[in-house]
N, C-alpha and C positions, 0 to 999 in steps of 0.2 A: 880409438879411445874417444868416448863421448863426454862432453861437458855437460853437467846438469843444468836444466833450465833455472833451478833455484840459484845457482852460482851466478848466472847472468843477471837474474833479477836483483841479487844482493849487490852486484857492481853497479847496476842502474840506480838502486836506491841510494847507495853511497855517493854517487855522482850527483844526484838530485839534492842530497843534504849538503854537499860541498858547494853546489851552486847557490843554494839558499844562504850559506854562511858567507860566501863571496859577495853576494848582493848586499847583505847587512854591513859587511866590512866596507864596501864601497860608499854606502850611506854614512857610515861612521867616519870615514876619512874626510868627508866634506866638513865636518865640525872640528876636526883636529888640525892644529896649526903649528908651524915652525917658523922661526925667524933667523935671519943672519944679517950681520952688519959688515960694513967695509969702511975704510978711512977712519978707524978708531970711533966707530958709532956715528959717523957723520951721515951715512945713508943706511937705512934699515929696511929690509923687505920682510913681509909677512905672506906666507904661502900656506894654502891648505893641503890636505893629503891627496886631493884631486889635481894638484899642481896648478892651482889658480891663484894669481897675484891678488891678495886681499888688501894689502896696505903698503905704501912705500913712504917713508918718512926721510926728509932731507933737511939737515941743519941749515938755518938761514945764512951762515957765513960761507957755505959752499955755493948756495944759489947765487949769491952776490960776487962770487969769485970771478976774476977775469980770465979763468982758465976753463972754458966750457968742456974741454976734452977731459979733464979731471972729474968733472961731474958725471959725464957720460960713463966713464971707466968705473967709478964708484958704483953707479946704479947697476951696471952690468955685472960687476962683481957680487954685489949684495944679492941680486936676484939669482945668479947662478949658484951661490952658496946656499941660498934658501931652497932652491929646487933640488940640490943634492941632499940636503937635510930632509926635505919631503920624501925623496926617492928611499932614503934609508929608513925612514919611519914606516912608510908602506911596506917595504920589504920585510921589516921585522913584524909587523902586524900580519902580513901574508903568511909568514913562516908559522906563526901561531895557529892560524886557521888550517893550513895544509899540513901541519906536523913536520915542516922542514922540507917537504916535497916541492921542488920548483916546478912551476908550470909556466912555460914561455908564453908571453903575450897577454898575461893577465895583469891588469892594472898597470 
């Protein structure tokens, strides 16, 4: 049984189109942001779709606290929550581009 050369070309063309869409999605993710807060809003992290920390705001009363471990934990919590939000956002956008087909290792 032979596969037609046209079928292979079709698959390659589809792969190229998908690659182009994924490249545009990656660029788009740079400008999309998510944020998360910890400690009732005392620490807020803003992260883009490329999982880069763009901003971190800390309430003055937490900075002047006599409990540095609390501040450290709030920062870690806010950043981890924002990273999870970014991961979910990217997965949703990726699903739109790939039609729900999961491609391991992308973004």
